[in-house]
C-alpha positions in Angstrom: -20.1 -14.0 -13.2 -20.8 -10.8 -11.2 -22.0 -10.4 -7.7 -22.5 -6.7 -8.0 -26.1 -5.6 -7.6 -26.0 -2.2 -6.2 -27.5 -0.8 -3.0 -27.5 -2.9 0.1 -26.0 -5.9 -1.7 -22.9 -3.9 -2.7 -22.7 -2.7 0.9 -22.6 -6.3 2.1 -19.9 -7.2 -0.5 -17.8 -4.2 0.5 -18.1 -4.9 4.2 -14.7 -5.2 6.0 -15.0 -8.6 7.6 -11.9 -10.0 9.4 -10.8 -13.2 7.6 -10.8 -15.2 10.8 -14.4 -14.2 11.5 -15.4 -15.0 8.0 -13.7 -18.4 8.0 -15.3 -19.2 11.4 -18.8 -18.2 10.0 -18.2 -20.3 6.9 -17.3 -23.4 9.0 -20.3 -22.8 11.3 -22.7 -22.5 8.4 -21.2 -25.6 6.8 -21.8 -27.6 10.1 -25.5 -26.4 10.3 -26.2 -27.3 6.7 -24.6 -30.7 7.1 -26.7 -31.3 10.2 -29.9 -30.3 8.4 -28.9 -32.5 5.5 -28.5 -35.5 7.7 -31.6 -35.0 9.8 -33.9 -34.5 6.8 -32.7 -37.7 5.1 -32.0 -38.4 1.4 -35.2 -37.1 0.0 -34.5 -33.3 0.4 -31.6 -32.0 -1.7 -29.2 -29.8 0.2 -26.4 -29.7 -2.3 -27.0 -26.1 -3.3 -27.0 -24.9 0.3 -23.4 -26.0 0.6 -22.4 -23.2 -1.7 -23.2 -20.7 1.0 -20.1 -21.4 3.2 -18.0 -21.8 0.0 -19.0 -18.3 -1.3 -18.4 -16.7 2.2 -14.9 -18.1 2.3 -14.1 -17.2 -1.3 -15.3 -13.6 -1.0 -14.0 -12.7 2.5 -11.0 -15.0 3.0 -9.5 -16.0 -0.3 -9.2 -18.8 -2.9 -7.2 -21.3 -0.9 -9.3 -21.3 2.2 -12.4 -21.5 0.0 -11.0 -24.6 -1.7 -10.5 -26.2 1.7 -14.1 -25.4 2.6 -15.2 -26.7 -0.8 -13.4 -30.0 -0.1 -15.0 -30.2 3.3 -18.4 -29.5 1.8 -17.9 -32.3 -0.7 -16.9 -34.8 1.9 -19.5 -33.8 4.5 -22.2 -33.8 1.9 -21.3 -37.3 0.7 -21.0 -38.6 4.3 -24.4 -37.2 5.2 -26.0 -39.3 2.5 -23.8 -42.3 3.3 -25.1 -42.4 6.8 -28.6 -42.9 5.6 -29.7 -46.5 5.1 -29.8 -47.6 1.5 -28.3 -49.8 -1.1 -25.9 -47.2 -2.7 -22.4 -48.6 -3.0 -19.2 -46.9 -1.7 -18.0 -45.9 -5.2 -21.2 -43.9 -5.7 -20.6 -42.0 -2.5 -17.0 -41.3 -3.6 -18.3 -40.1 -7.0 -20.8 -37.9 -5.3 -18.2 -36.4 -3.0 -15.7 -35.7 -5.9 -18.4 -34.2 -8.1 -19.6 -31.9 -5.3 -16.0 -30.8 -4.6 -15.3 -30.0 -8.3 -18.6 -28.0 -8.5 -17.9 -26.1 -5.3 -14.3 -25.5 -6.2 -15.3 -24.1 -9.6 -17.7 -21.7 -7.9 -15.1 -20.7 -5.3 -12.6 -19.9 -8.1 -15.3 -17.8 -9.9 -16.2 -15.9 -6.8 -12.5 -15.2 -5.9 -11.9 -14.0 -9.5 -14.9 -11.6 -9.2 -13.6 -10.4 -5.8 -10.2 -9.7 -7.3 -11.7 -7.9 -10.3 -13.9 -5.8 -8.1 -10.9 -4.9 -5.9 -8.8 -3.9 -9.0 -11.6 -1.7 -10.4 -12.0 -0.1 -7.0 -8.3 0.5 -6.7 -8.1 2.0 -10.2 -10.9 4.4 -9.4 -9.0 5.6 -6.4 -5.5 5.7 -7.8 -3.5 7.9 -10.2 -2.3 5.4 -12.7 0.9 7.2 -13.5 2.3 7.7 -10.0 0.4 5.1 -8.1 -0.7 7.8 -5.6 -4.3 8.3 -4.5 -6.2 10.5 -6.8 -8.3 13.6 -5.9 -11.4 11.6 -5.1 -9.7 9.2 -2.7 -7.7 12.0 -1.1 -10.7 14.1 -0.4 -12.5 11.1 1.2 -9.6 10.0 3.4 -8.5 13.6 4.3 -12.1 14.5 5.4 -12.1 11.6 7.8 -8.8 12.8 9.3 -10.1 16.4 9.6 -13.1 15.2 11.4 -11.0 13.2 13.8 -8.6 16.1 14.4 -11.5 18.4 15.0 -13.0 16.1 17.6 -9.7 15.7 19.4 -8.7 19.4 19.1 -5.6 18.3 17.1 -3.6 20.2 14.6 -3.1 19.3 10.9 -1.2 20.9 8.0 -2.0 21.0 4.4 0.7 21.4 1.8 -0.2 22.2 -1.8 2.7 21.2 -4.1 3.2 22.3 -7.7 6.0 20.9 -9.8 7.8 23.7 -11.4 8.7 23.8 -15.1 7.0 20.5 -16.1 5.9 22.0 -19.4 9.5 23.1 -20.1 10.7 19.6 -19.3 8.1 18.2 -21.8 9.0 20.7 -24.5 12.8 20.1 -24.1 13.1 16.4 -23.5 9.7 15.0 -24.5 6.6 13.9 -22.7 8.1 10.7 -21.5 10.7 12.8 -19.6 7.9 14.8 -18.1 6.1 11.6 -17.0 9.3 10.3 -15.5 9.7 13.6 -13.6 6.2 13.1 -12.0 7.0 9.5 -11.2 10.3 10.5 -9.6 8.5 13.2 -7.6 6.0 10.7 -6.3 8.8 8.3 -5.3 10.7 10.9 -3.4 7.4 12.1 -1.7 6.7 8.5 -0.5 10.2 8.4 1.1 10.1 11.8 2.7 6.6 12.2 4.1 5.5 10.2 7.1 3.5 7.0 6.9 0.6 8.8 8.6 0.5 11.6 6.0 -2.0 11.5 3.2 -0.4 12.2 -0.2 -2.2 12.5 -3.5 -1.9 13.7 -7.1 -4.7 16.1 -7.8 -4.0 16.3 -11.5 -1.4 17.6 -13.9 1.6 18.9 -12.0 -0.3 19.4 -8.7 -0.1 17.3 -5.6 -1.4 17.7 -2.1 -0.4 16.4 1.3 -2.4 16.4 4.6 0.1 16.1 7.4 -1.7 14.5 10.3 -1.1 15.7 13.9 1.5 18.3 12.8 1.9 21.9 13.7 3.5 24.4 11.4 7.1 23.8 12.6 6.8 20.0 12.2 5.2 20.4 8.8 7.9 22.9 7.6 10.6 20.4 8.7 9.0 17.6 6.7 8.4 19.7 3.6 11.9 21.2 3.6 13.4 17.7 3.8 11.2 16.7 0.8 12.3 19.8 -1.2 15.9 19.1 -0.5 15.5 15.5 -1.6 13.9 16.7 -4.9 16.9 18.8 -5.5 19.0 15.7 -5.5 16.6 13.7 -7.8 18.0 11.7 -10.7 18.5 12.2 -13.6 17.6 15.9 -13.2 16.7 17.9 -10.1 13.1 18.8 -9.5 11.9 22.2 -8.1 8.5 22.6 -6.5 6.4 25.6 -5.3 4.7 25.0 -2.0 1.8 26.5 -0.2 1.7 25.3 3.4 -0.8 26.1 6.2 -1.2 24.5 9.6 -3.3 24.8 12.7 -6.4 23.5 14.5 -9.3 22.6 12.3 -12.0 25.3 12.4 -15.6 24.3 12.8 -17.6 24.0 9.6 -14.5 23.7 7.4 -14.1 20.8 5.0 -11.0 19.5 3.1 -12.0 21.3 -0.1 -11.8 24.6 1.8 -8.3 23.8 3.1 -7.0 22.7 -0.3 -8.2 25.9 -1.9 -6.5 27.9 0.9 -3.2 26.0 0.4 -3.5 26.4 -3.3 -3.7 30.2 -2.9 -0.5 30.1 -0.8 1.2 28.0 -3.5 0.2 30.5 -6.1 1.8 33.3 -4.0 5.0 31.2 -3.8 5.1 30.6 -7.5 4.5 34.3 -8.3 7.5 35.2 -6.1 9.9 33.2 -8.2 9.1 29.5 -8.1 10.9 27.0 -6.0 9.7 28.8 -2.9 7.5 28.0 0.1 4.7 30.3 1.3 3.4 29.4 4.8 0.7 30.5 7.2 0.3 29.5 10.9 -3.5 29.1 10.4 -5.4 26.8 8.0 -7.5 29.6 6.7 -6.8 33.3 6.1 -8.2 35.5 8.8 
């Protein structure tokens, strides 16, 4: 079962709806359907309409709330027919309610599974699988939003381009598993040292980038130096990194790709001067 259809339908599925609002909408829709079911009598079938609140709850809230809504839909649907005059016995109403609940619960489980699978695919497309950090695509999207915000508020940001030194030598000497462990250790240290507001990503290979939000050059240097010192104490072997760091107000008409390229050039200068060094500039772009 797949709810993906592209275009506007996908936009609705990806909409960020607060769970409380979605659950409230689900209950309201359920009440309206139950009222319509009762008022129209037993001759118009409303059973399929009860799936609407169940699907809303399953997609935007989760499996357990959806099962509660499914149970409520089964009970309300059975009661709406029980209130109509007729010769149907109580066991039949019970059977109808149970059958409805099982059907609605099954749909709820399927929709929840689809939601989880969609979320997993989305996360995989945005994440570097080895380190668990955001990948280049996700970093560029998130960082551009932060740049736009900083530009509007006349704030300052810093961009640090980080290149792990001697990764190839580590691979050649200890094997590729050791090189992978080096990158994983690098990412773990970075998570501890950089601030929760900073955007950290692996761009590919041995290259990483950080956007330090609301930071001037002095603040960025302090954070980066703390990170470099922590890498030197990494286990089982210390890690060296070459850093290109630029900070300042965000110029008009500049996007994140421009700033990453500028920080990359600074990192190259640092690496050319002997590796394990930091090259900085008090402006985001060269004058």
